[in-house]
C-alpha positions as CSV (number, residue, x, y, z in Angstrom):
1,X,-17.6,13.9,-15.9
2,X,-18.0,10.5,-13.5
3,X,-17.2,10.5,-9.8
4,X,-15.4,7.5,-7.7
5,X,-18.2,5.3,-6.3
6,X,-15.7,3.3,-5.2
7,X,-12.3,2.9,-3.7
8,X,-9.5,0.6,-6.0
9,X,-8.5,-1.7,-3.2
10,X,-6.0,-5.1,-3.1
11,X,-7.5,-6.1,0.2
12,X,-11.6,-5.6,0.9
13,X,-14.0,-7.5,-0.3
14,X,-16.0,-7.0,2.4
15,X,-16.1,-4.8,5.6
16,X,-14.4,-5.8,8.6
17,X,-15.6,-7.0,11.5
18,X,-13.5,-5.8,13.8
19,X,-10.8,-3.1,15.7
20,X,-7.2,-4.2,17.9
21,X,-6.1,-1.3,19.3
22,X,-2.1,-1.1,18.2
23,X,-0.8,-1.4,21.3
24,X,-1.6,-5.7,21.7
25,X,1.1,-5.4,19.0
26,X,3.5,-3.8,20.8
27,X,2.8,-6.5,23.9
28,X,2.9,-8.4,21.1
29,X,6.6,-7.8,19.6
30,X,4.9,-7.7,16.6
31,X,6.7,-3.5,15.1
32,X,9.9,-5.7,15.7
33,X,8.9,-8.0,12.6
34,X,6.1,-6.7,10.4
35,X,6.2,-2.9,9.5
36,X,4.1,0.0,10.6
37,X,1.4,0.1,7.8
38,X,1.3,-3.9,7.7
39,X,0.7,-3.9,11.2
40,X,-1.9,-1.1,11.2
41,X,-3.6,-3.5,8.2
42,X,-3.2,-6.0,10.3
43,X,-5.0,-3.7,13.3
44,X,-8.8,-3.7,11.1
45,X,-9.8,-7.8,11.1
46,X,-12.3,-8.5,8.0
47,X,-14.5,-10.3,6.7
48,X,-14.6,-13.9,5.8
49,X,-15.5,-12.8,2.8
50,X,-12.1,-11.1,2.5
51,X,-10.1,-13.6,4.4
52,X,-11.5,-15.9,2.1
53,X,-10.1,-13.4,-1.0
54,X,-7.0,-12.7,0.7
55,X,-6.1,-16.4,0.7
56,X,-6.7,-17.1,-3.3
57,X,-4.0,-14.1,-3.4
58,X,-1.1,-15.4,-1.4
59,X,-1.8,-18.6,-3.1
60,X,-1.3,-16.8,-6.0
61,X,1.7,-15.8,-5.0
62,X,3.4,-19.1,-4.3
63,X,2.4,-19.4,-0.6
64,X,1.1,-23.0,0.0
65,X,-0.8,-22.5,-3.5
66,X,-1.8,-26.2,-3.4
67,X,-1.7,-25.9,-7.0
68,X,-3.3,-22.6,-7.4
69,X,-0.1,-20.5,-8.2
70,X,-0.5,-18.9,-11.5
71,X,2.3,-17.7,-13.9
72,X,3.7,-14.5,-14.0
73,X,1.5,-13.7,-11.2
74,X,4.2,-12.4,-8.1
75,X,6.0,-10.3,-11.1
76,X,2.6,-8.5,-12.6
77,X,2.1,-8.2,-9.0
78,X,5.2,-6.5,-8.3
79,X,4.1,-4.5,-11.4
80,X,1.2,-3.3,-10.2
81,X,2.8,-2.1,-6.7
82,X,6.0,-0.5,-8.6
83,X,3.4,1.3,-10.6
84,X,1.3,2.4,-7.7
85,X,4.3,3.5,-6.1
86,X,5.5,5.7,-9.8
87,X,2.1,7.3,-9.0
88,X,1.7,8.3,-5.3
89,X,5.0,9.6,-6.2
90,X,3.8,12.0,-8.8
91,X,1.2,12.7,-6.4
92,X,3.2,14.2,-4.3
93,X,4.5,16.3,-6.6
94,X,1.5,17.3,-7.4
95,X,0.5,18.5,-4.4
96,X,3.8,20.8,-4.0
97,X,3.4,22.1,-8.1
98,X,3.7,25.7,-7.0
99,X,2.1,27.8,-10.0
100,X,-0.5,27.1,-12.0
101,X,2.1,26.1,-14.9
102,X,3.9,23.4,-12.3
103,X,0.3,21.9,-11.7
104,X,-0.5,21.5,-15.2
105,X,2.4,19.9,-16.2
106,X,2.5,18.3,-12.7
107,X,-1.6,17.2,-13.5
108,X,-0.5,15.6,-17.3
109,X,2.2,13.9,-15.9
110,X,-0.2,12.7,-12.5
111,X,-2.7,11.1,-14.7
112,X,-0.2,9.6,-17.2
113,X,1.1,7.3,-13.7
114,X,-2.5,6.9,-13.5
115,X,-2.8,4.9,-16.6
116,X,-0.2,3.1,-16.1
117,X,-1.5,2.0,-12.9
118,X,-4.8,0.8,-14.3
119,X,-2.9,-1.4,-16.9
120,X,-1.2,-3.2,-14.4
121,X,-4.4,-4.4,-13.0
122,X,-6.0,-5.0,-16.0
123,X,-2.6,-7.0,-16.6
124,X,-3.1,-9.1,-13.2
125,X,-5.0,-12.5,-13.5
126,X,-8.3,-11.5,-11.4
127,X,-8.0,-14.1,-8.4
128,X,-10.5,-14.3,-5.7
129,X,-13.6,-11.9,-5.0
130,X,-10.6,-9.1,-4.7
131,X,-9.2,-9.8,-7.8
132,X,-12.7,-9.5,-9.6
133,X,-13.7,-6.4,-8.1
134,X,-10.5,-4.8,-8.8
135,X,-10.7,-5.5,-12.4
136,X,-14.6,-5.1,-12.8
137,X,-12.9,-1.6,-10.9
138,X,-11.9,-1.0,-14.8
139,X,-14.4,-2.2,-16.9
140,X,-17.1,-0.3,-15.6
141,X,-14.5,2.8,-16.2
142,X,-13.4,1.7,-19.7
143,X,-14.8,4.5,-21.6
144,X,-14.3,7.2,-19.4
145,X,-10.4,5.8,-19.7
146,X,-10.1,5.0,-23.2
147,X,-11.5,8.7,-23.4
148,X,-8.7,10.2,-20.7
149,X,-5.7,8.3,-23.0
150,X,-7.1,10.2,-26.2
151,X,-6.9,13.5,-23.9
152,X,-3.6,12.4,-22.7
153,X,-2.4,11.4,-26.3
154,X,-3.4,15.2,-27.6
155,X,-1.9,17.1,-24.3
156,X,1.4,15.4,-25.7
157,X,1.9,18.2,-27.8
158,X,0.7,21.3,-25.3
159,X,3.4,19.6,-22.3
160,X,5.8,19.5,-25.0
161,X,5.6,23.0,-26.1
162,X,5.3,24.0,-22.4
163,X,8.2,21.8,-21.6
164,X,11.0,22.4,-24.9
165,X,12.2,25.8,-23.9
166,X,12.5,26.5,-20.1
167,X,10.3,24.3,-17.8
168,X,10.6,20.8,-17.7
169,X,8.3,18.6,-14.9
170,X,10.1,15.8,-14.3
171,X,10.1,12.9,-11.9
172,X,12.5,15.1,-9.4
173,X,9.9,18.1,-10.3
174,X,9.8,21.5,-12.4
175,X,13.5,23.1,-13.5
176,X,15.0,25.5,-15.4
177,X,16.7,23.5,-18.6
178,X,20.0,23.7,-18.9
179,X,23.0,24.3,-21.5
180,X,22.0,23.9,-24.7
181,X,18.9,25.4,-24.0
182,X,20.7,28.5,-22.8
183,X,19.9,30.6,-25.9
184,X,15.7,29.5,-25.7
185,X,15.7,31.3,-22.4
186,X,17.2,34.3,-23.7
187,X,14.5,33.9,-26.9
188,X,11.9,33.6,-24.0
189,X,12.7,36.2,-22.3
190,X,13.2,38.8,-25.2
191,X,9.7,37.5,-26.2
192,X,8.1,38.0,-23.1
193,X,9.6,41.0,-22.6
194,X,8.1,42.1,-26.1
195,X,4.9,40.9,-24.4
196,X,5.7,43.2,-20.6
197,X,7.1,40.7,-19.0
198,X,9.9,41.6,-17.8
199,X,12.0,39.3,-16.2
200,X,15.5,39.2,-14.3
201,X,18.8,38.0,-15.3
202,X,18.8,34.0,-15.9
203,X,19.6,32.4,-12.6
204,X,20.0,28.6,-11.1
205,X,17.1,27.2,-9.9
206,X,16.2,23.7,-8.1
207,X,13.0,22.1,-8.3
208,X,9.7,24.0,-8.1
209,X,11.4,27.4,-7.9
210,X,11.2,28.3,-11.7
211,X,10.5,32.0,-12.2
212,X,6.7,32.9,-12.2
213,X,6.8,35.4,-14.4
214,X,8.8,33.1,-16.9
215,X,5.5,30.9,-16.3
216,X,3.1,33.5,-17.1
217,X,5.1,34.1,-20.3
218,X,5.5,30.6,-21.4
219,X,1.5,30.1,-20.8
220,X,0.8,33.0,-22.7
221,X,2.8,32.3,-25.4
222,X,1.0,29.4,-26.2
223,X,-2.7,30.4,-24.8
224,X,-4.1,27.1,-27.2
225,X,-2.1,24.6,-25.2
226,X,-2.6,26.1,-21.9
227,X,-6.2,26.2,-22.1
228,X,-5.9,22.3,-23.4
229,X,-3.8,21.2,-20.7
230,X,-6.3,23.3,-18.0
231,X,-9.1,21.1,-19.8
232,X,-7.4,18.1,-18.9
233,X,-6.8,18.9,-15.3
234,X,-10.6,20.8,-14.8
235,X,-12.6,17.3,-16.3
236,X,-10.5,15.0,-14.8
237,X,-9.0,16.7,-11.6
238,X,-11.1,14.2,-9.4
239,X,-9.1,10.7,-10.3
240,X,-6.5,12.4,-7.5
241,X,-9.2,11.7,-4.7
242,X,-10.0,8.2,-5.8
243,X,-7.4,6.6,-3.7
244,X,-5.6,4.3,-6.6
245,X,-2.4,5.2,-5.2
246,X,-3.1,3.4,-2.1
247,X,-2.8,-0.1,-3.9
248,X,1.0,0.4,-3.1
249,X,0.9,-0.2,0.5
250,X,-1.9,-2.5,0.2
251,X,0.6,-4.4,-2.6
252,X,3.0,-4.4,0.5
253,X,0.9,-6.1,3.2
254,X,1.1,-9.2,0.7
255,X,4.5,-9.0,0.3
256,X,5.6,-8.2,4.2
257,X,3.8,-10.8,4.6
258,X,4.9,-13.6,1.3
259,X,8.5,-12.1,2.6
260,X,7.3,-13.1,5.9
261,X,6.5,-17.1,5.5
262,X,9.7,-17.5,3.4
263,X,12.0,-16.6,6.5
264,X,9.8,-18.7,8.4
265,X,9.8,-21.5,5.7
266,X,13.9,-21.1,6.4
267,X,13.9,-22.1,9.6
268,X,12.1,-25.1,9.7
269,X,8.3,-23.4,10.7
270,X,5.0,-24.9,9.3
271,X,2.2,-22.7,8.1
272,X,-1.6,-23.3,6.7
273,X,-4.0,-21.3,5.8
274,X,-6.8,-21.2,9.0
275,X,-10.3,-23.2,8.0
276,X,-13.4,-20.4,9.4
277,X,-15.8,-22.0,11.5
278,X,-19.5,-21.2,12.7
279,X,-18.6,-22.0,15.8
280,X,-17.0,-20.2,18.8
281,X,-13.7,-22.2,18.6
282,X,-10.0,-21.3,18.1
283,X,-8.0,-24.3,17.1
284,X,-4.5,-25.0,16.0
285,X,-1.9,-27.6,15.7
286,X,1.9,-27.0,16.6
287,X,1.4,-23.6,16.2
288,X,5.0,-20.9,16.4
289,X,5.4,-17.5,18.0
290,X,6.4,-15.8,15.0
291,X,8.3,-13.2,17.0
292,X,11.1,-15.4,17.8
293,X,12.6,-15.1,14.2
294,X,14.3,-11.4,15.2
295,X,15.8,-13.5,18.2
296,X,17.1,-16.4,15.8
297,X,16.5,-18.8,18.8
298,X,15.0,-22.5,18.6
299,X,11.5,-21.9,18.2
300,X,9.1,-24.3,19.9
301,X,5.7,-25.4,18.7
302,X,2.5,-25.9,20.5
303,X,-1.2,-26.6,20.8
304,X,-4.2,-24.4,21.4
305,X,-7.4,-25.9,21.2
306,X,-10.3,-23.5,23.0
307,X,-14.3,-23.8,22.0
308,X,-17.5,-22.6,23.5
309,X,-17.2,-25.5,25.8
310,X,-13.7,-24.3,27.3
311,X,-13.8,-20.7,26.9
312,X,-11.6,-20.0,28.9
313,X,-7.9,-21.6,30.4
314,X,-4.8,-20.5,32.8
315,X,-1.8,-20.9,31.9
316,X,0.9,-21.5,35.2
317,X,4.7,-22.1,34.7
318,X,8.3,-21.4,35.9
319,X,8.8,-18.1,35.1
320,X,11.0,-18.1,32.1
321,X,9.3,-21.2,31.0
322,X,7.7,-20.5,27.7
323,X,3.8,-18.6,29.1
324,X,4.6,-15.5,27.2
325,X,5.7,-17.1,24.1
326,X,3.0,-19.6,24.0
327,X,0.4,-16.1,24.4
328,X,1.9,-14.4,21.9
329,X,1.4,-17.3,19.2
330,X,-1.8,-17.6,20.1
331,X,-2.3,-14.3,19.9
332,X,-0.4,-13.3,16.9
333,X,-1.6,-16.9,14.7
334,X,-5.5,-15.2,15.3
335,X,-4.6,-12.3,14.1
336,X,-3.2,-13.5,11.1
337,X,-6.2,-16.1,10.7
338,X,-8.8,-13.0,11.5
339,X,-6.8,-11.5,8.5
340,X,-6.7,-13.7,5.4
341,X,-3.3,-14.6,6.6
342,X,-0.8,-17.5,6.1
343,X,-1.0,-19.3,10.1
344,X,2.1,-20.5,11.2
345,X,0.6,-24.0,12.6
346,X,0.6,-27.6,11.2
347,X,-3.3,-26.8,11.0
348,X,-5.8,-24.5,12.4
349,X,-9.5,-23.4,12.9
350,X,-10.9,-20.2,13.6
351,X,-14.8,-19.2,14.3
352,X,-16.4,-16.3,16.1
353,X,-13.5,-13.9,16.7
354,X,-13.0,-10.2,15.5
355,X,-10.2,-8.6,17.8
356,X,-7.3,-9.4,20.3
357,X,-6.6,-8.2,23.3
358,X,-4.0,-8.2,26.0
359,X,-2.8,-7.3,29.3
360,X,1.5,-7.4,29.9
361,X,4.5,-5.7,28.7
362,X,6.6,-6.4,25.8
363,X,9.8,-6.1,27.6
364,X,9.6,-9.3,30.3
365,X,11.9,-6.3,32.6
366,X,10.6,-8.8,36.1
367,X,12.8,-9.1,38.6
368,X,12.8,-12.6,38.9
369,X,9.3,-12.7,41.7
370,X,7.2,-13.0,39.0
371,X,4.7,-11.1,37.0
372,X,1.8,-11.5,39.9
373,X,4.3,-10.1,42.5
374,X,5.3,-7.2,40.9
375,X,2.4,-5.5,39.0
376,X,0.2,-6.6,43.1
377,X,3.9,-4.7,44.7
């Protein structure tokens, strides 16, 4: 079988260029606005190719598309996220499967969801460099996936044979059937006894609590079907570690920031995509501190203008005058720009940066004497 050479991804077209300490996000109050998983991605600024590729996906989803919005892209993107979420769930069930039969049925369940994700990727229009790479990942494995589909189809009868009596693998786990299956349970127990297995009285069972003796009996009753599922598992078990389920969290990155954009738009806050410069520069016109959305207060935009000739400024003003708000606006929008996400300004230009550092408490719990006096005390 083939081995995975590249992890499928919705986030990267080239390498990361830097790192941001998670403490910076806490300083900027970002954890009150954005989920932990998305913040983790934002802490790994991307290369220029990736930023442009992410811009293209955001536009296809409908964020300031400039005519680049693709019909049904949002719906298909959400379908991919849903499929990847089901795959992630099946991975967890497989990891907690108890006994060989549960593992074999669980792997078949996993593979079906894996193929669903591949289908969702193929249905998604190839937007930008990331879309081309993700689609190419599936194209390169077309023959492999076709053979896998055939194997899964052939294994369907085996799954049915091993499931129809008392053991079933569903989204909730492995369980012993009840109701109309009672007579069949009795038949299986009698047949198992004839084969030398002693299975106790039937008990009410919950997920992954099927009796090992009963599972072994079923596998012995159906050796060909069991062998078919073992072969499927042995030949394709590497798929569990190829990272396909990570597409769920990566899709969440786009959809969560899409939701943030809509919240800002409802408040009349401007947004744009940053232009990327080869020179050291950070300029933004009417940049807003998006973290203030959680406070439902007025958000006053300000301009930002740094370049190689003016790399340092001293920001002064009265306590409560908005200095920290200005710094948060500068830092958060720079982080968004470095990640190819929408920037909350009328226009922005960024070049020469690969990280952000902060040194101030996020709670602003000073006594009124000012930060200099508090920190020097």
